[in-house]
NUMAR-437822 format. One record per atom (N, C-alpha, C): atom name; x, y, z; residue number from 1; residue in three letters. Coordinates in nm, 4 decimals. Layout:
BEGIN
   atome          x          y          z   num   residu
      CA          X          Y          Z   NUM      Ala
...
//
This chain:
BEGIN
   atome          x          y          z   num   residu
       N    -2.2180    -2.9350    -2.8093     1      Unk
      CA    -2.2764    -2.8505    -2.6397     1      Unk
       C    -2.3782    -2.7699    -2.6921     1      Unk
       N    -2.3074    -2.7144    -2.4887     2      Unk
      CA    -2.4925    -2.6696    -2.4720     2      Unk
       C    -2.4394    -2.5192    -2.3967     2      Unk
       N    -2.5019    -2.4578    -2.4530     3      Unk
      CA    -2.5472    -2.2828    -2.3820     3      Unk
       C    -2.5435    -2.3079    -2.2236     3      Unk
       N    -2.5344    -2.2236    -2.1306     4      Unk
      CA    -2.6480    -2.1531    -1.9942     4      Unk
       C    -2.6959    -2.1159    -2.0089     4      Unk
       N    -2.8453    -2.1527    -1.9490     5      Unk
      CA    -2.9449    -2.1362    -1.9381     5      Unk
       C    -2.9505    -2.0049    -1.9326     5      Unk
       N    -2.9959    -1.9699    -2.0131     6      Unk
      CA    -3.0383    -1.7202    -1.9818     6      Unk
       C    -3.0243    -1.6718    -1.8493     6      Unk
       N    -3.0980    -1.7655    -1.7211     7      Unk
      CA    -3.1097    -1.7292    -1.6380     7      Unk
       C    -2.9899    -1.7379    -1.4902     7      Unk
       N    -2.8764    -1.8413    -1.5005     8      Unk
      CA    -2.7622    -1.8596    -1.4925     8      Unk
       C    -2.6073    -1.7668    -1.5677     8      Unk
       N    -2.6555    -1.6200    -1.6181     9      Unk
      CA    -2.5473    -1.5555    -1.6125     9      Unk
       C    -2.4751    -1.5843    -1.5033     9      Unk
       N    -2.3520    -1.5388    -1.6247    10      Unk
      CA    -2.2326    -1.5332    -1.4699    10      Unk
       C    -2.1952    -1.3623    -1.4119    10      Unk
       N    -2.2128    -1.3863    -1.2697    11      Unk
      CA    -2.2406    -1.2096    -1.2500    11      Unk
       C    -2.0676    -1.1873    -1.3182    11      Unk
       N    -2.0758    -1.0014    -1.3267    12      Unk
      CA    -1.9861    -0.9145    -1.3974    12      Unk
       C    -1.9527    -0.9137    -1.3325    12      Unk
       N    -1.8076    -0.8824    -1.2489    13      Unk
      CA    -1.7174    -0.7394    -1.1684    13      Unk
       C    -1.7234    -0.5898    -1.1995    13      Unk
       N    -1.7806    -0.5862    -1.1382    14      Unk
      CA    -1.8732    -0.3574    -1.1142    14      Unk
       C    -1.7523    -0.2975    -1.1638    14      Unk
       N    -1.7512    -0.1878    -1.2158    15      Unk
      CA    -1.7189    -0.1189    -1.2310    15      Unk
       C    -1.6636    -0.0758    -1.1292    15      Unk
       N    -1.5194     0.0182    -1.1041    16      Unk
      CA    -1.5312     0.1500    -1.0210    16      Unk
       C    -1.5687     0.2182    -1.0773    16      Unk
       N    -1.5752     0.4008    -0.9985    17      Unk
      CA    -1.6522     0.5186    -1.0830    17      Unk
       C    -1.4634     0.5343    -1.0887    17      Unk
       N    -1.4797     0.6419    -1.2326    18      Unk
      CA    -1.3710     0.7181    -1.2557    18      Unk
       C    -1.2602     0.8425    -1.1161    18      Unk
       N    -1.3713     0.8521    -0.9983    19      Unk
      CA    -1.3659     0.8935    -0.9046    19      Unk
       C    -1.2690     0.7754    -0.8271    19      Unk
       N    -1.3137     0.7208    -0.7822    20      Unk
      CA    -1.2261     0.5733    -0.7357    20      Unk
       C    -1.1205     0.5357    -0.7882    20      Unk
       N    -1.1308     0.5227    -0.8653    21      Unk
      CA    -0.9743     0.5295    -1.0240    21      Unk
       C    -0.8882     0.6371    -1.0040    21      Unk
       N    -0.8324     0.7232    -0.9502    22      Unk
      CA    -0.8474     0.8316    -0.9025    22      Unk
       C    -0.7855     0.8805    -0.8624    22      Unk
       N    -0.9621     0.8253    -0.7072    23      Unk
      CA    -0.7851     0.8082    -0.6030    23      Unk
       C    -0.7194     0.7268    -0.5931    23      Unk
       N    -0.7372     0.6196    -0.6617    24      Unk
      CA    -0.6851     0.5035    -0.5251    24      Unk
       C    -0.5690     0.4678    -0.6825    24      Unk
       N    -0.5452     0.5885    -0.7452    25      Unk
      CA    -0.4405     0.6129    -0.8624    25      Unk
       C    -0.3411     0.6722    -0.7404    25      Unk
       N    -0.4002     0.8023    -0.6845    26      Unk
      CA    -0.3492     0.9117    -0.5900    26      Unk
       C    -0.2675     0.8346    -0.5017    26      Unk
       N    -0.3040     0.7346    -0.4109    27      Unk
      CA    -0.3308     0.6020    -0.2944    27      Unk
       C    -0.1833     0.5426    -0.3339    27      Unk
       N    -0.2117     0.4657    -0.4877    28      Unk
      CA    -0.0795     0.3642    -0.5266    28      Unk
       C     0.0611     0.4611    -0.5371    28      Unk
       N     0.0733     0.6376    -0.5816    29      Unk
      CA     0.1487     0.7124    -0.6025    29      Unk
       C     0.2361     0.7670    -0.4627    29      Unk
       N     0.1620     0.7576    -0.3658    30      Unk
      CA     0.1260     0.7905    -0.2606    30      Unk
       C     0.2698     0.7287    -0.1649    30      Unk
       N     0.1166     0.5603    -0.2123    31      Unk
      CA     0.2483     0.4758    -0.1028    31      Unk
       C     0.3910     0.4694    -0.1095    31      Unk
       N     0.4512     0.4297    -0.3008    32      Unk
      CA     0.5130     0.4272    -0.3528    32      Unk
       C     0.6528     0.5026    -0.2810    32      Unk
       N     0.6216     0.6645    -0.2886    33      Unk
      CA     0.7233     0.7735    -0.1971    33      Unk
       C     0.7409     0.7344    -0.1118    33      Unk
       N     0.6621     0.6866    -0.0380    34      Unk
      CA     0.6187     0.6622     0.1506    34      Unk
       C     0.7287     0.5283     0.1815    34      Unk
       N     0.7072     0.4405     0.0719    35      Unk
      CA     0.7760     0.2768     0.1167    35      Unk
       C     0.9442     0.3584     0.0375    35      Unk
       N     0.9482     0.4548    -0.0670    36      Unk
      CA     1.0648     0.4572    -0.0741    36      Unk
       C     1.0881     0.4786     0.0445    36      Unk
       N     1.0799     0.6421     0.0885    37      Unk
      CA     1.1479     0.7487     0.2362    37      Unk
       C     1.1344     0.6475     0.2933    37      Unk
       N     1.0286     0.5053     0.3526    38      Unk
      CA     1.1529     0.4972     0.4270    38      Unk
       C     1.1875     0.3709     0.4676    38      Unk
       N     1.2228     0.2883     0.3008    39      Unk
      CA     1.3605     0.2019     0.3031    39      Unk
       C     1.4568     0.2604     0.3320    39      Unk
       N     1.4938     0.4326     0.2113    40      Unk
      CA     1.5449     0.4960     0.2505    40      Unk
       C     1.6485     0.5127     0.4164    40      Unk
       N     1.5506     0.6417     0.4827    41      Unk
      CA     1.5351     0.5963     0.6672    41      Unk
       C     1.6175     0.4424     0.7736    41      Unk
       N     1.5692     0.3434     0.6899    42      Unk
      CA     1.5971     0.2344     0.7240    42      Unk
       C     1.7108     0.1013     0.6880    42      Unk
       N     1.7444     0.2505     0.5716    43      Unk
      CA     1.8488     0.2115     0.5165    43      Unk
       C     1.9962     0.2464     0.5717    43      Unk
       N     1.9676     0.3334     0.5527    44      Unk
      CA     2.0586     0.4609     0.6639    44      Unk
       C     2.0751     0.4551     0.7561    44      Unk
       N     1.9606     0.3735     0.8726    45      Unk
      CA     2.0486     0.2881     0.9876    45      Unk
       C     2.0484     0.1385     1.0094    45      Unk
       N     2.0953     0.1451     0.9019    46      Unk
      CA     2.1470    -0.0136     0.9110    46      Unk
       C     2.0529    -0.1509     0.9563    46      Unk
       N     1.9586    -0.1027     0.9551    47      Unk
      CA     1.7937    -0.1588     0.9736    47      Unk
       C     1.7952    -0.2725     0.8024    47      Unk
       N     1.8213    -0.4092     0.8593    48      Unk
      CA     1.8137    -0.4930     0.7353    48      Unk
       C     1.7786    -0.6357     0.7703    48      Unk
       N     1.7381    -0.6541     0.9241    49      Unk
      CA     1.6367    -0.7780     0.9605    49      Unk
       C     1.4816    -0.7311     0.8980    49      Unk
       N     1.4042    -0.9330     0.9216    50      Unk
      CA     1.2743    -0.8615     0.9281    50      Unk
       C     1.2119    -0.7840     1.0772    50      Unk
       N     1.3165    -0.8636     1.2060    51      Unk
      CA     1.2849    -0.8120     1.3281    51      Unk
       C     1.3426    -0.7169     1.3044    51      Unk
       N     1.4298    -0.6184     1.2633    52      Unk
      CA     1.4400    -0.4863     1.3310    52      Unk
       C     1.3631    -0.3965     1.2669    52      Unk
       N     1.3022    -0.4088     1.1299    53      Unk
      CA     1.2617    -0.3549     1.0410    53      Unk
       C     1.0475    -0.3318     1.1472    53      Unk
       N     1.0793    -0.4398     1.1355    54      Unk
      CA     0.9495    -0.4558     1.2329    54      Unk
       C     1.0187    -0.3951     1.4170    54      Unk
       N     1.0054    -0.3948     1.4698    55      Unk
      CA     1.0609    -0.3326     1.5804    55      Unk
       C     1.0537    -0.1631     1.5144    55      Unk
       N     1.1336    -0.1310     1.4449    56      Unk
      CA     1.1940     0.0302     1.4117    56      Unk
       C     1.0631     0.0282     1.3558    56      Unk
       N     0.9209    -0.0185     1.3254    57      Unk
      CA     0.8041    -0.0102     1.2289    57      Unk
       C     0.6728     0.0366     1.3672    57      Unk
       N     0.6668    -0.0593     1.4827    58      Unk
      CA     0.6522    -0.0076     1.5562    58      Unk
       C     0.5211    -0.1931     1.4893    58      Unk
       N     0.5363    -0.2712     1.4391    59      Unk
      CA     0.4513    -0.3832     1.4139    59      Unk
       C     0.5425    -0.5085     1.4175    59      Unk
       N     0.4771    -0.6307     1.4442    60      Unk
      CA     0.5000    -0.7490     1.3647    60      Unk
       C     0.5933    -0.7388     1.2437    60      Unk
       N     0.6977    -0.8340     1.2609    61      Unk
      CA     0.7515    -0.7971     1.1048    61      Unk
       C     0.7516    -0.8840     1.0216    61      Unk
       N     0.6435    -1.0459     1.0596    62      Unk
      CA     0.5958    -1.0102     0.9004    62      Unk
       C     0.4941    -0.9036     0.8441    62      Unk
       N     0.3934    -0.8369     0.9435    63      Unk
      CA     0.2693    -0.7596     0.8832    63      Unk
       C     0.4516    -0.6156     0.8428    63      Unk
       N     0.5378    -0.6443     0.8750    64      Unk
      CA     0.6158    -0.4984     0.8359    64      Unk
       C     0.6883    -0.5560     0.7528    64      Unk
       N     0.7630    -0.6369     0.6683    65      Unk
      CA     0.8222    -0.6796     0.5110    65      Unk
       C     0.6641    -0.6728     0.4189    65      Unk
       N     0.5632    -0.7529     0.4673    66      Unk
      CA     0.4723    -0.7497     0.3916    66      Unk
       C     0.4099    -0.5761     0.3052    66      Unk
       N     0.3897    -0.5011     0.4620    67      Unk
      CA     0.3458    -0.3580     0.3629    67      Unk
       C     0.4304    -0.3000     0.3207    67      Unk
       N     0.5734    -0.3031     0.3169    68      Unk
      CA     0.6685    -0.2449     0.2300    68      Unk
       C     0.7040    -0.3339     0.1347    68      Unk
       N     0.6760    -0.4210     0.1079    69      Unk
      CA     0.6983    -0.5055    -0.0456    69      Unk
       C     0.5209    -0.5488    -0.1296    69      Unk
       N     0.4599    -0.5340    -0.0902    70      Unk
      CA     0.4055    -0.5750    -0.0901    70      Unk
       C     0.3416    -0.5346    -0.2932    70      Unk
       N     0.2699    -0.4907    -0.3473    71      Unk
      CA     0.2654    -0.4678    -0.5151    71      Unk
       C     0.1503    -0.4082    -0.5201    71      Unk
       N    -0.0234    -0.4221    -0.4232    72      Unk
      CA    -0.1196    -0.4668    -0.5203    72      Unk
       C    -0.2056    -0.3611    -0.4244    72      Unk
       N    -0.2514    -0.2896    -0.4802    73      Unk
      CA    -0.3235    -0.0768    -0.3813    73      Unk
       C    -0.3826    -0.2579    -0.2628    73      Unk
       N    -0.4654    -0.2070    -0.1121    74      Unk
      CA    -0.4956    -0.2059    -0.0380    74      Unk
       C    -0.5887    -0.1215     0.0373    74      Unk
       N    -0.6751    -0.1320     0.1207    75      Unk
      CA    -0.7337     0.0124     0.1970    75      Unk
       C    -0.6336    -0.0269     0.3459    75      Unk
       N    -0.6037     0.1066     0.2606    76      Unk
      CA    -0.6000     0.0984     0.4683    76      Unk
       C    -0.4448     0.1489     0.4703    76      Unk
       N    -0.3190     0.0368     0.3892    77      Unk
      CA    -0.2365     0.0960     0.3053    77      Unk
       C    -0.1813     0.1701     0.3383    77      Unk
       N    -0.2121     0.3189     0.3043    78      Unk
      CA    -0.1743     0.4878     0.2901    78      Unk
       C    -0.1652     0.5798     0.3764    78      Unk
       N    -0.2996     0.4515     0.5338    79      Unk
      CA    -0.2422     0.4967     0.6787    79      Unk
       C    -0.1389     0.4317     0.7002    79      Unk
       N    -0.0987     0.2830     0.6863    80      Unk
      CA    -0.0390     0.2174     0.8201    80      Unk
       C     0.1503     0.2890     0.7660    80      Unk
       N     0.1403     0.3192     0.6823    81      Unk
      CA     0.2407     0.3418     0.5491    81      Unk
       C     0.3263     0.5425     0.6656    81      Unk
       N     0.2315     0.6206     0.6755    82      Unk
      CA     0.2047     0.7024     0.6981    82      Unk
       C     0.2494     0.7339     0.8344    82      Unk
       N     0.2043     0.6074     0.9758    83      Unk
      CA     0.2291     0.6202     1.0475    83      Unk
       C     0.3987     0.5293     1.0423    83      Unk
       N     0.3885     0.4595     0.9500    84      Unk
      CA     0.4857     0.5047     1.0053    84      Unk
       C     0.6147     0.4907     0.9864    84      Unk
       N     0.5790     0.5807     0.8899    85      Unk
      CA     0.7369     0.7217     0.7769    85      Unk
       C     0.7393     0.7912     0.9860    85      Unk
       N     0.6313     0.8048     1.0395    86      Unk
      CA     0.6064     0.9314     1.1194    86      Unk
       C     0.6451     0.8967     1.2376    86      Unk
       N     0.6379     0.7429     1.2593    87      Unk
      CA     0.7527     0.6682     1.3831    87      Unk
       C     0.9342     0.7299     1.3215    87      Unk
       N     0.9046     0.6846     1.1867    88      Unk
      CA     1.0628     0.7310     1.2143    88      Unk
       C     1.1072     0.8531     1.1302    88      Unk
       N     1.0050     0.9749     1.1463    89      Unk
      CA     0.9895     1.0822     1.1287    89      Unk
       C     1.0753     1.1354     1.0314    89      Unk
       N     1.0435     1.0829     0.9257    90      Unk
      CA     1.0161     1.0831     0.7803    90      Unk
       C     0.9224     1.1320     0.7744    90      Unk
       N     0.9387     1.2544     0.6329    91      Unk
      CA     0.8254     1.3317     0.4727    91      Unk
       C     0.8916     1.3318     0.4124    91      Unk
       N     0.7750     1.2068     0.3240    92      Unk
      CA     0.8192     1.2079     0.2050    92      Unk
       C     0.7444     1.3272     0.1182    92      Unk
       N     0.7363     1.3766    -0.0002    93      Unk
      CA     0.7167     1.5313    -0.0893    93      Unk
       C     0.5619     1.3136    -0.0976    93      Unk
       N     0.4529     1.3980    -0.1116    94      Unk
      CA     0.3514     1.4051    -0.1461    94      Unk
       C     0.2771     1.5244    -0.2115    94      Unk
       N     0.2388     1.4673    -0.3510    95      Unk
      CA     0.1568     1.5825    -0.4039    95      Unk
       C     0.0130     1.5728    -0.3751    95      Unk
       N    -0.0802     1.6944    -0.3552    96      Unk
      CA    -0.0909     1.7761    -0.2977    96      Unk
       C    -0.2370     1.6254    -0.3523    96      Unk
       N    -0.4045     1.6051    -0.3236    97      Unk
      CA    -0.4541     1.5775    -0.4348    97      Unk
       C    -0.5690     1.6410    -0.5178    97      Unk
       N    -0.5837     1.5352    -0.5511    98      Unk
      CA    -0.5982     1.5561    -0.7386    98      Unk
       C    -0.7844     1.6229    -0.7969    98      Unk
//
């Protein structure tokens, strides 16, 4: 077995700072609350098909469905969910920033 040369070490993934980790955790919690509030509002209206959901949220059906079902944190999702909630007239209880 041969070892790789020292000058060809594999790059390591940079760690995020504690502040960034806290911000992402707060965003995840906000996203969950907004998704639940939006889902309840859509259910109350009887809006179930992707086309209806997209029209209600003002975005393409595939994008709206992905936004509401995505489990992974992505930059900008909170803003999209807040805009969708405002369009539906929904308010989610969002805790103050940490």
